[in-house]
Backbone as a ProteinNet text record, in pm:
[ID]
protein_1_A
[PRIMARY]
XXXXXXXXXXXXXXXXXXXXXXXXXXXXXXXXXXXXXXXXXXXXXXXXXXXXXXXXXXXXXXXXXXXXXXXXXXXXXXXXXXXXXXXXXXXXXXXXXXXXXXXXXXXXXXXXXXXXXXXXXXXXXXXXXXXXXXXXXXXXXXXXXXXXXXXXXXXXXXXXXXXXXXXXXXXXXXXXXXXXXXXXXXXXXXXXXXXXXXXXXXXXXXXXXXXXXXXXXXXXXXXXXXXXXXXXXXXXXXXXXXXXXXXXXXXXXXXXXX
[TERTIARY]
-1531	-1521.9	-1553.2	-1473.6	-1493.4	-1582.1	-1708.9	-1801.4	-1805.3	-1808.3	-1831	-1980.6	-2053.2	-2199.1	-2234.8	-2232.9	-2262	-2406.1	-2461.5	-2598.6	-2609.2	-2500	-2506.6	-2425.3	-2384.3	-2313.9	-2348.1	-2355.3	-2400.2	-2290.3	-2168.9	-2067.2	-1929.5	-1928.7	-1804.8	-1744.4	-1612.9	-1548	-1399.2	-1345.4	-1205.6	-1139.1	-1033.7	-968.9	-867.2	-859.5	-772.8	-806.4	-703.8	-725.1	-709.7	-708.6	-690.8	-550.8	-540.5	-415.3	-315.7	-188.7	-85.5	-24.7	40	95.1	205.5	273.5	382.8	340.5	213	164.3	126.2	141.2	98.1	-49.1	-88.9	-225.2	-222.7	-317.7	-338.7	-376.2	-309.6	-336.1	-474.2	-537.6	-663.9	-641.4	-744.7	-749.9	-636.2	-600.3	-501.9	-564.1	-648.1	-707.8	-858.2	-939.6	-1084	-1135.6	-1255.5	-1321.8	-1468.2	-1529.5	-1668.6	-1734.6	-1865.6	-1937.8	-1942.3	-2031.8	-2041.8	-2055.5	-1988.3	-1985.9	-2072	-2155.9	-2231.9	-2338	-2383.3	-2492.3	-2447.3	-2325	-2272.6	-2344.2	-2377.1	-2435.1	-2322.9	-2354.1	-2251.8	-2196.4	-2279.8	-2233.1	-2135.6	-2160.2	-2068.8	-1935.5	-1940.5	-1815.2	-1732.4	-1795.8	-1728.5	-1664.4	-1736.4	-1683.9	-1560.7	-1567.3	-1454.6	-1333.6	-1358	-1247.4	-1195.4	-1282.2	-1234.5	-1200.8	-1288.7	-1267.2	-1173	-1185.4	-1108	-979.4	-977.5	-855.3	-839.6	-953.7	-944.7	-870.3	-772.5	-699.3	-697.9	-723.4	-721.1	-837.8	-906.7	-1009	-955.7	-951.5	-914.3	-1046	-1083.6	-1213.8	-1190.6	-1240.7	-1221.2	-1331.1	-1421.8	-1534.2	-1487.3	-1567.8	-1536	-1557.4	-1505.3	-1522.5	-1668.8	-1744.8	-1889.1	-1957.9	-1923.7	-1986	-1956.8	-1829.9	-1791.1	-1869.5	-1869.7	-1938.5	-2088.1	-2145.2	-2290	-2336.2	-2259.5	-2292.6	-2266.3	-2167	-2127.5	-2045.1	-2000.7	-1913.1	-1987.2	-1931.3	-1992.9	-1952.4	-2006.5	-1982.8	-1836.3	-1757.2	-1617	-1532.8	-1586.5	-1514.7	-1498.8	-1584.3	-1580.8	-1481.2	-1421.3	-1328.7	-1185.1	-1123	-994.5	-885.8	-891.7	-783.2	-791.2	-897.1	-911.1	-877.1	-775.9	-733.1	-815.3	-850.9	-924	-839.2	-826.5	-748.1	-839.5	-869.5	-959	-880.8	-908.4	-832.4	-930.5	-990.6	-1079.5	-1005.1	-1061.3	-998.9	-1076.9	-1172.3	-1250.2	-1198.3	-1201.1	-1177.3	-1277.3	-1235.8	-1327.9	-1400.4	-1503.8	-1580.8	-1728.7	-1763.5	-1901.2	-1938.3	-2067	-2123.8	-2107.4	-1988.6	-1963.4	-1977.3	-2038.4	-2042.8	-2012.4	-1989.4	-1956.7	-2089.4	-2202.7	-2331.7	-2375.9	-2303	-2353.3	-2338.9	-2437.6	-2433.8	-2309.5	-2286.1	-2171.2	-2038.4	-2029.1	-1903.9	-1872.7	-1977	-1961	-1952	-2026.6	-2038.2	-2007.9	-1957.6	-1905.8	-1782.1	-1762	-1654.7	-1660.1	-1783.4	-1810.4	-1718.8	-1706.3	-1628.6	-1487.3	-1427.4	-1285.7	-1279.1	-1374.4	-1373.1	-1379.9	-1474.9	-1496	-1378.8	-1306.9	-1190.4	-1084.5	-1078.9	-981.7	-999.2	-1128.1	-1155.7	-1297.4	-1330.4	-1469.2	-1543.5	-1475.9	-1547	-1616.8	-1576.4	-1633.6	-1625.5	-1737.9	-1735.7	-1685.5	-1710.9	-1669.3	-1514.6	-1461.2	-1314	-1251.3	-1319.7	-1269	-1265.6	-1372.1	-1380.6	-1266.7	-1238.5	-1132.8	-992.7	-973.3	-848.4	-838	-948.7	-952.5	-905.1	-934.6	-881.9	-730.1	-666.8	-519.5	-470.1	-543	-496.2	-526.5	-643.8	-688.4	-631	-620.9	-581	-477.4	-362.8	-263.3	-210.7	-200	-149.4	-238.6	-367.8	-461.2	-447.8	-432.8	-419.3	-293.1	-181.3	-52.8	-59	-113.8	-120	-210	-312.4	-400.4	-321	-243.5	-163.4	-57.4	0.3	106.1	40.2	-80.2	-150.3	-183.2	-223.8	-246.5	-121	-12.3	119.5	165.3	133.7	185.4	92.9	-21.7	-119.6	-81.5	-71.2	-44.4	-173.4	-220.5	-352.7	-427.7	-556.8	-635.4	-665.9	-654.5	-695.3	-822.3	-914.5	-1039.8	-1054.4	-1072.1	-1091.9	-1240	-1289	-1435.8	-1462.2	-1574.9	-1632	-1780	-1865.2	-2009.8	-2069.4	-2040.3	-2089.5	-1990.5	-1863.7	-1758.6	-1725.5	-1756.5	-1734	-1647.8	-1651.5	-1576.5	-1444	-1451.4	-1334.9	-1257.7	-1335.2	-1272.3	-1218.8	-1292.3	-1245.9	-1113.5	-1089.8	-962.5	-848.1	-864.1	-756.7	-723.1	-824.9	-806.1	-735.7	-780.9	-721.9	-574.7	-536.3	-396.3	-316.8	-376.3	-307.1	-284.5	-387.8	-373.5	-275	-272.7	-179.7	-36.5	-11.1	122.4	161.4	65.3	91.1	113.6	86.9	112.5	-7.6	-127.4	-248.6	-273.7	-314.4	-342.7	-450.9	-436	-535.3	-674.6	-687.3	-821.5	-891.6	-809.8	-866.8	-895.6	-812.7	-839.9	-972.2	-994.1	-1114.7	-1236	-1218.1	-1330.1	-1370.7	-1271.5	-1304	-1380.5	-1335	-1407.8	-1552.5	-1570.8	-1707	-1797.3	-1735	-1815.1	-1912.5	-1879.8	-1972	-2107.5	-2107.3	-2231.4	-2329.7	-2284.8	-2376.6	-2446.9	-2399	-2462.2	-2526.4	-2550.3	-2590.1	-2728.1	-2816.8	-2950	-2935.8	-2858.4	-2838.5	-2765	-2660.5	-2582.1	-2674.2	-2755.4	-2840.3	-2949.4	-3005.9	-3111.2	-3053.7	-2930.3	-2872.8	-2843.7	-2799	-2772.4	-2901.9	-3005.4	-3133.1	-3196.4	-3154.9	-3212.5	-3133.1	-3029.3	-2941.1	-2973.7	-2996.8	-3020.8	-2902.2	-2785.4	-2668	-2670.7	-2710.8	-2697.5	-2825.1	-2939.3	-3067.1	-3097.2	-3072.4	-3102.8	-3022	-2889.3	-2807.4	-2861.9	-2897.1	-2948.3	-3078.5	-3158.3	-3291.4	-3264.7	-3169.7	-3137.4	-3089.6	-3007.3	-2952.3	-3056.8	-3146.3	-3249.6	-3194.1	-3277.9	-3238.4	-3248.9	-3243.6	-3255.1	-3116.9	-3117.3	-2994.1	-2892.9	-2940.4	-2852.4	-2758.4	-2806.2	-2725.8	-2599.2	-2604.6	-2492.3	-2404.5	-2439.9	-2367.5	-2225	-2118.6	-1984.4	-1964.8	-1906.9	-1883.6	-1738.3	-1706.5	-1565.9	-1489.6	-1560.2	-1492	-1435.4	-1502.1	-1454	-1321.1	-1306.4	-1177.6	-1071.3	-1108.9	-1010.6	-958.5	-1053.6	-1010.4	-924	-960.3	-882.4	-739.6	-722	-585.1	-507.3	-574.5	-508.2	-459.9	-549	-510.4	-394	-394.3	-281.5	-151.6	-161.6	-42.6	2.2	-92.9	-57.2	-15	-77.5	-48.3	74.8	88.7	188.6	294.7	281.6	370.8	337.3	211.2	164	148.9	76.9	57.1	186	281.3	406.6	479.6	479.5	543.9	467.9	332.9	260.9	282	280.1	302.2	443.4	542.8	682.6	692.5	623.8	625.8	569.9	486.8	422.3	474.2	593.7	665	646.3	578.9	560.4	657.9	778.2	882.3	885.1	995.4	1008.3	1003.6	1069.6	1065	922.5	842.8	704.7	627.1	649.5	583	616.5	744.2	784.3	719.8	703.7	638.7	491.8	430.5	289.8	276.5	365.9	362.4	382.5	479.2	506.2	390.7	314.9	199.8	86.8	61.7	-57.7	-39.8	76.7	92.2	123.8	48.6	70.9	204.8
4262.2	4259	4392.1	4439.5	4565.7	4543.8	4535	4510.4	4634.3	4608.9	4711.6	4701.2	4797.5	4795.8	4844.6	4750.4	4780	4749.1	4824.5	4798.4	4675.5	4643	4535.7	4412.9	4398.9	4280.3	4258	4131.2	4101.5	4057.8	4028.3	3959.9	4024.6	4157.2	4228.5	4286	4266.5	4321	4345.1	4438.2	4470.2	4392	4322.3	4236.2	4309.5	4439.5	4517.5	4498.1	4495.6	4485.3	4342.4	4239.8	4104.9	4090.1	4028.7	4024.8	3920.2	3952.9	3852.1	3801	3688.2	3619.4	3699	3789	3866.5	4003.8	4022.8	4152.5	4257.1	4224.3	4322.2	4305.5	4375.2	4361.9	4372.8	4318.2	4340.5	4485.8	4547.7	4690.1	4707.2	4817.9	4851.8	4875.5	4843.1	4877.1	4812.2	4692.6	4617.8	4488.3	4419.5	4290.8	4298	4285.3	4281	4149.7	4109.4	3988.5	4018.3	3944	3968.4	3851.1	3860.6	3771.8	3838.8	3792.1	3837.8	3991.2	4048.3	4194.6	4246.6	4157.9	4197.8	4304.5	4310.1	4400.2	4533.4	4563.4	4688.6	4811	4904.4	5031.8	5132.7	5244.4	5351.1	5395.8	5399	5438.4	5335	5202.4	5100	5112.9	5136.8	5148.3	5266.5	5374.7	5492.8	5459.1	5391.7	5359.9	5272.4	5170.5	5073.3	5139.6	5212.7	5264.2	5395.8	5486.7	5619.5	5620	5560.1	5566.4	5461.2	5337.6	5226.8	5212.4	5253.6	5241.7	5108.3	5046.4	4918.4	4932.7	4842.9	4848.5	4711.5	4604	4472	4386.6	4320.9	4221.8	4085.4	3991.5	3851.3	3771.5	3728.8	3664.1	3512.9	3438.9	3292.6	3210.6	3276.8	3206	3123.3	3022.7	2945.7	3025.6	2977	3044.4	3054.2	2949.2	2953.4	3061.3	3074.8	3181.3	3318.7	3343.4	3473.1	3504.3	3407	3428.1	3442.7	3363.4	3369.9	3500	3546.9	3669.7	3794.8	3789.9	3906.3	4006.1	4111.5	4207.5	4285.3	4297.8	4370.6	4519.8	4599.3	4744.2	4781.8	4706.9	4744.6	4726.4	4646	4627.4	4757.3	4849.1	4979.3	5076.1	5038.3	5126.8	5095.7	5185.1	5151.3	5128.2	5194.2	5181.1	5050.6	4973.4	4850.1	4733.7	4654.6	4536.7	4416	4330.5	4207.9	4088.7	3995.3	3873.5	3756.1	3674.5	3564.6	3435.7	3369.6	3249.5	3144.4	3065.4	2962.7	2862.8	2822.8	2716.5	2584.8	2580.7	2461.2	2395.9	2264.4	2204.5	2255.5	2289.2	2349.4	2233.8	2187.8	2073.6	2121.2	2164.5	2202.7	2332.9	2339.4	2460.9	2464	2487.8	2474.5	2611.2	2610.4	2725.4	2672.8	2763.8	2712	2674.8	2698.6	2652.7	2525.7	2484.1	2378.9	2238.4	2158.9	2014.5	1953.6	1984.8	1927	1968.7	2096.3	2144.1	2075.5	2065.4	2012.6	1862.7	1795.7	1648.8	1568.1	1628.7	1546.6	1476.4	1355.4	1275	1270.3	1248.9	1256.4	1161.8	1043.4	943.8	988.7	1040.9	1088	1208	1298.1	1415.3	1376.1	1287.1	1251.7	1170.5	1100	1028.9	1119.5	1244.5	1337.4	1358.2	1366.1	1394.6	1359.3	1231.4	1187.3	1253.4	1305.5	1364.1	1491.1	1563.8	1695.2	1718.2	1701.7	1719.3	1857.9	1959.4	2092.1	2103.8	2049.3	2044.7	1962.8	1855	1774.7	1857.5	1936.4	2023.1	2125	2183.2	2283.7	2225.1	2105.6	2036	2014.8	1995.4	1978.6	2105	2221.5	2345	2337.6	2287.2	2282.1	2175.9	2062.3	1953.7	1982.9	2039	2055.1	2179	2288.3	2415.5	2490.3	2422.1	2490.5	2616.7	2617.9	2737.5	2860.6	2834.1	2947.6	3001	2910.6	2949.5	3032.7	2980.4	3053.6	3187.9	3193.5	3321.2	3420.2	3368.9	3461.5	3528.6	3453.8	3514.4	3608.3	3567.6	3658	3788.2	3778.6	3899.6	3994.4	3936.3	4019.2	4090.5	4017.7	4074.5	4186.4	4179.8	4272.8	4391.2	4391.9	4497.8	4630.1	4740	4870.5	4931.9	4896.6	4940.7	4822.1	4834	4725.2	4620	4494.3	4379.8	4317.2	4282.9	4223.5	4086.4	3985.5	3846.4	3812.6	3752	3717.1	3592.7	3533.4	3429.9	3458	3358	3383.2	3417.4	3334.1	3360.1	3426.5	3419.1	3483.2	3409.1	3274.7	3206.5	3080.9	3012.8	2885.7	2907.4	2935.2	2957.9	3080.7	3185.4	3307.3	3272.1	3195.2	3160.5	3092.1	3001.4	2928.1	3020.3	3098.1	3187.6	3290.7	3347	3443.9	3377.3	3259	3192.8	3167.3	3122.3	3098.6	3232.1	3338.8	3464.9	3519.5	3509	3557.2	3472	3340.6	3255.9	3288	3308.4	3350.1	3479.2	3571.6	3701.8	3692.7	3573.4	3556.9	3573.9	3581.1	3604.7	3476	3500.8	3389.6	3301.5	3169.6	3080.2	3103.6	3135.5	3166.4	3281.7	3378.9	3492.4	3453.8	3367.9	3319.5	3245.8	3159	3079.6	3168.1	3267	3359	3442	3485.3	3556.1	3466.5	3344.8	3251.5	3231.4	3209.8	3185	3307.9	3426.7	3550.6	3557.3	3492.6	3494	3432.4	3350	3286.1	3385.9	3499.9	3599.8	3676.5	3658.4	3721.3	3618.5	3499	3393.4	3420.3	3482.6	3509.3	3599.9	3708	3800.2	3734.6	3657.3	3588.4	3496.9	3416.6	3319.4	3388.6	3497.1	3569.3	3621.5	3673.9	3723.7	3611.1	3498.2	3383.7	3332.2	3326.4	3275	3366.2	3493.5	3590.1	3591.9	3512.2	3508.1	3391.1	3411.1	3298.3	3201.3	3246.5	3162.7	3061	3106.4	3023.4	2961.7	3022.5	2972.8	2823.3	2780.3	2640.1	2543.7	2572.6	2482.3	2473.9	2592.1	2595.2	2520	2531.3	2459.3	2304.5	2263	2118.6	2069.5	2148.2	2105.8	2107.6	2207.2	2215.8	2254.1	2250.6	2289.3	2435.7	2471.8	2611.6	2675	2800.8	2877.9	2811.5	2749.1	2690	2588	2518.9	2412.8	2476	2603.3	2667.1	2746.8	2755.6	2839.3	2779.7	2860	2810.5	2780.3	2668.7	2629.8	2642.8	2702.2	2714.7	2582.1	2474.3	2344.6	2305.2	2353.8	2320	2385.6	2512.6	2577.2	2523.6	2494.9	2429.1	2300.1	2217.8	2088.8	2112.2	2208.3	2234.2	2271.4	2367.2	2411.4	2300	2219.9	2105.3	2004.6	1979.7	1885.8	1937.2	2065.8	2127.2	2107.8	2122.4	2101.9	1954.9	1864.1	1722.3	1663.9	1708.8	1649.7	1713.3	1846.3	1920.7	1991.2	1982.1	2059	2199	2238.2	2370.4	2451	2561	2643.1	2688	2731	2778.4	2670.8	2551.5	2435.4	2401.7	2401.1	2370.5	2476.3	2601.7	2706.3	2701.3	2671.3	2661.7	2548.6	2437	2325	2366	2466.9	2509.1	2643.8	2681.9	2793.8	2927.3	2927.1	3050	3041.7	3097.1	3074.2	3177.5	3179.3	3269.4	3416.2	3445.5	3585.5	3629.9	3541.3	3571.1	3590.6	3501.7	3511.1	3640.2	3678.5	3801	3923.1	3922.3	4025.6	4038.5	3924.4	3927.9	3979.7	3940.4	3991.3	4145	4190.6	4335.5	4413.1	4348.4	4412.8	4423	4313.4	4305.2	4355.6	4340.9	4370.4	4517.6	4579.9	4725.1	4743.5
4476	4331.7	4278.1	4183.7	4114.9	3992.2	4013	3899.7	3810.3	3680.7	3582.2	3543.4	3592.2	3571	3430.1	3336.4	3194.5	3161.5	3075.1	3029.5	2941.9	2868.3	2771.8	2804.9	2930.7	2972.6	3122.2	3161.1	3296.2	3390.2	3336.1	3419.4	3396	3393.2	3368.6	3496.7	3511.4	3632.4	3605.9	3683.4	3687.7	3800.4	3769.4	3870.4	3953.4	3941.1	4027.2	4172.2	4256.8	4400.5	4454	4369.8	4421.5	4482.1	4597.8	4668.9	4617.3	4618.7	4583.9	4710.7	4701.5	4821.9	4883.3	4809.7	4868.9	4913.8	4929.7	4985.4	4884.5	4751.8	4652.8	4614.2	4508.6	4457.3	4305.4	4239.7	4097.8	4074	3977.5	3949.6	3889.4	3919.1	3858.1	3708.4	3632.5	3490.3	3407.4	3446	3368.5	3311.6	3390.9	3349.6	3381.8	3278.7	3295.1	3244.3	3287.1	3235.6	3216.3	3123.1	3094.9	3021	3018	2927	2789.8	2705	2566.7	2558.5	2458.1	2444.3	2333.2	2274.3	2157.5	2191.1	2312.4	2348.6	2408	2401.4	2463.4	2404.3	2488.7	2441.8	2420	2353.1	2340.6	2474.5	2575.2	2710.4	2764.1	2739	2778.9	2710.8	2580.5	2503.3	2555.3	2584.5	2635.5	2771.9	2859.1	2989.7	2973.7	2889.9	2874.8	2809	2699.6	2622.7	2681.8	2713.7	2756.6	2907.3	2987.2	3132.5	3185.6	3140.8	3191.5	3110.2	2987.9	2905.4	2836.9	2796.2	2726.8	2593.8	2570.9	2446.6	2374.7	2441.3	2377.1	2430.2	2338.2	2372.8	2333.7	2426.8	2404.9	2402.1	2285.5	2260.5	2256.4	2351.6	2363.5	2299	2233.4	2174.2	2050.1	2012.6	1896.1	1769.3	1658.3	1530.5	1494.7	1523.2	1494.5	1570.6	1699	1778.8	1722.7	1691.5	1638.2	1510.2	1421.5	1292.3	1308.9	1399.6	1416.7	1481.6	1577.3	1651.6	1569.3	1479.6	1405.3	1484.5	1421.4	1488.1	1596.3	1715.3	1825.9	1816.8	1902.4	1900.7	1911.5	1990.6	2004.5	1879.2	1782.8	1661.3	1580.8	1607.4	1536.2	1598.2	1711.5	1781.1	1739.2	1662.2	1599.4	1704.1	1817.7	1915.4	1993.8	1977.3	2050	1957.5	1998.1	1921.7	1960.2	1867.2	1896.4	1861.9	1958.4	1935.4	1962.4	1860.5	1869.6	1893.5	2007	2049.2	2101.6	2022.2	2070.9	2154.8	2270.2	2351.1	2337.6	2246.4	2220.2	2093.5	2081.4	1949.9	1852.4	1730.8	1633	1563.6	1629.3	1578.6	1562.6	1444.2	1416.4	1491.7	1528.1	1581.1	1733.4	1782.6	1925.4	1992.9	2109.6	2198.6	2338.4	2432.4	2565.5	2636.2	2574	2625.2	2559.5	2451.9	2366.6	2424.5	2396.1	2434.4	2366.2	2241.7	2167.2	2236.4	2274.9	2331.5	2465	2544.6	2682.9	2685.7	2597.5	2614.6	2490.4	2382.9	2275	2327.2	2276.9	2326.3	2480.5	2531.1	2675.4	2753.8	2700.9	2775.5	2794	2687	2697.8	2789.9	2784.4	2869.8	3014.9	3050.3	3186.1	3242.8	3161.8	3206.1	3262.3	3213.7	3265.4	3414	3455.1	3598.7	3627.4	3655.8	3666.6	3776.9	3881.5	3994.5	3964.6	3859.8	3830.4	3678.1	3606.6	3459.9	3413.1	3490.7	3448.1	3463	3571.6	3587.2	3473	3436.2	3324.6	3193.5	3174.5	3056.8	3056.8	3173.5	3183.4	3153.3	3200.2	3169.1	3021.5	2958.1	2810	2735.2	2792.5	2723.5	2718.4	2820.2	2824.4	2730.8	2720	2633.5	2487.9	2458.3	2320.4	2256	2331.1	2269.8	2352	2381.6	2466.3	2398.1	2267.6	2194.7	2219	2230.2	2250	2394.4	2489.6	2627.8	2646.9	2589.5	2605.2	2536.4	2418	2345.1	2418.6	2485.3	2561.4	2674.8	2747.2	2855.7	2798.3	2687.1	2625.9	2577	2524.2	2474.4	2593.6	2704.6	2826	2866.2	2871.9	2916.7	2828	2696.9	2599.9	2568.3	2635.1	2605.2	2674.4	2598.3	2661.1	2703.4	2819.6	2870.6	2926.3	2933.8	2987.7	2884	2925.5	2839.6	2900.1	2815.8	2859.4	2799.8	2885	2841.5	2851.2	2742	2750.8	2663.4	2694.2	2609.6	2596.1	2613	2601.9	2738.6	2838.3	2973.2	3062.8	3024	3105.6	3232.2	3237	3360.9	3342.7	3231.5	3215.6	3136.9	3010	2933.3	2986.7	3009.7	3069.2	3207.5	3284.7	3422.4	3422.3	3327.2	3324.5	3283.9	3180	3134.2	3241.7	3305.9	3411.4	3533.5	3571	3685.5	3664.5	3545.7	3513.9	3516.8	3463.6	3461.2	3602.8	3687.1	3824.8	3904.3	3876.6	3947.1	3911.8	3783.3	3742.6	3805.7	3820.9	3881.4	4032.7	4089	4231.6	4320.5	4264.1	4343	4429.4	4552.1	4643.2	4587.7	4605.2	4547.6	4595.1	4723.6	4774.7	4700.6	4663.5	4586	4443.2	4385.8	4246.8	4247.6	4340.1	4347	4372.9	4461.8	4491.4	4370.2	4290.7	4167.7	4070.4	4055	3968.7	4013.9	4141.6	4196.1	4188.2	4181.9	4181.5	4066.7	3953.3	3839.4	3877	3980.1	4023.4	4077.2	4126	4180.8	4065.7	3943.7	3828.7	3737.1	3780.2	3692	3626.4	3692.4	3636.1	3517.1	3532.5	3419.7	3304.5	3337.9	3234.9	3151.3	3220.1	3150.1	3071.1	3123	3050.4	2919.5	2921.2	2797.2	2697.9	2745.7	2654.7	2593.1	2675.5	2624.5	2522	2525.5	2429.1	2298.5	2292.6	2174	2083.4	1953.3	1864.9	1855.9	1890.3	1890.6	2001.7	2123.1	2241.7	2286.3	2253.7	2306.2	2271.1	2143.3	2114.5	2201.2	2222.1	2304.1	2446.2	2503.6	2638.3	2653.8	2550.9	2551	2551.9	2475.7	2468.9	2605.4	2675.2	2799.8	2911.6	2902.5	3007.3	3139	3238	3372.7	3400.4	3531.6	3567.4	3578	3619.3	3623.6	3718.3	3823.4	3924.8	3864.1	3761.5	3696.3	3634.3	3599.9	3534.3	3628	3753	3845.1	3870.6	3856.1	3885.7	4033.9	4065.1	4205.9	4242.1	4357.6	4393.6	4397.8	4427.1	4432.9	4290.9	4186.8	4053.3	4022.9	4056.3	4032.8	4128.2	4251.9	4341.7	4280.5	4228.5	4172.4	4047.2	3967.6	3843.5	3877.2	3968.6	4003.7	4072.3	4150	4214.7	4111.6	4012.3	3906.3	3825.2	3797.3	3723.5	3803.1	3933.5	4018.7	4010	4021	4032	3900.5	3791.2	3658.6	3593.1	3611.1	3535.7	3620.4	3756.2	3840.2	3863.2	3829.8	3850.1	3722.2	3725.6	3608.8	3539.9	3618.6	3557	3481.1	3534	3470.4	3340.3	3345.8	3226.2	3119.2	3159.4	3062.8	3002.2	3085.8	3031	2933.8	2957.6	2866.1	2725.7	2725.8	2601	2552.7	2594.6	2535.2	2608.7	2726.3	2801.8	2920.7	2897.2	2995.1	3106.8	3184.7	3296.3	3253	3142.3	3096.8	3060.2	3005.4	2975.3	3107.1	3201.6	3329.4	3401.1	3395.7	3459.8	3393.5	3260.9	3190.6	3230.9	3250.8	3291.3	3435.4	3519.7	3656.3	3657.8	3582.8	3575.9	3520.6	3428.8	3374.2	3475.8	3550.4	3629.4	3776.6	3833.8	3977.4	3997.1	4086.9	4112.3	4183.4
[MASK]
++++++++++++++++++++++++++++++++++++++++++++++++++++++++++++++++++++++++++++++++++++++++++++++++++++++++++++++++++++++++++++++++++++++++++++++++++++++++++++++++++++++++++++++++++++++++++++++++++++++++++++++++++++++++++++++++++++++++++++++++++++++++++++++++++

C-alpha cells in the first residue's frame, strides 16, 4: 500500500500500483482515499496539492457531518474542486459512526444480508443513494489530476466507492479486498481522530466497544462484491442500470489504468 503519511489524517493512501486482471496496474496519483480531511496541516496540503497533484475531493459524508465539521483546509485551495455526495439517507444527524446511520431501520437493513450487518449497510448505499455512487465514479473519471475519495473513517463509504471504481478498472478482486482491509492496520489512529471530534465522539460513545469492533474485515468486502454479482449481475451491470454505461466505464479505465 502506498500510504500517504499525513500529519492530519490517519488513513490516506494512493491506490497506484494495484494490479489489473489483464496485467496492468492502477496509475500513481490518479485515485486516492482517506479519512476525514479536517485536520490537514499546511504541509499535508502542500503534499497533496503540489506533490501528488490533487484536483478533486469526493466527499461522501452526510450533510450534517459537513455542516458540523465546517470547511477544512483544502477548501481554501482554489485549484481543488469539492464534490459532496452523501451515500446515506439524509435522516437527521447521520454520520458513518452514528448509531442512527448504522442501525436505524435495523430490521430492513439486516434483511438485505443477515450474515454480515456491515455488508447489509453497504448494499444500502446502492439501494438508497445510487445517484451519489454513480456520480462519484463519474467525477473520478472526469478529474484532470488526482481524485481523493473520503468520508469520516475512510473505510466504509469510501471503501464501497473505491471498490466499485477499482473493479470497473479491472483490478483483481483479491487486490480490491486487500485494499479495503488495509484500513484495519490504521484503525487505532482512525478511531483516535474520530473520538477527538465533537461531531463523531457522541456516536462512538453510544456504540461502545473497542477499536477492534470497527476494524474492516476482508470477508465483508468479499460478501459485498459477491452479493452485487448475485443480485445485479456485477458492478458493471448495476452501474449501467443507473446510467453509468460502457462509455463511462471505459473513461474510468482510461483515467485509472497506467
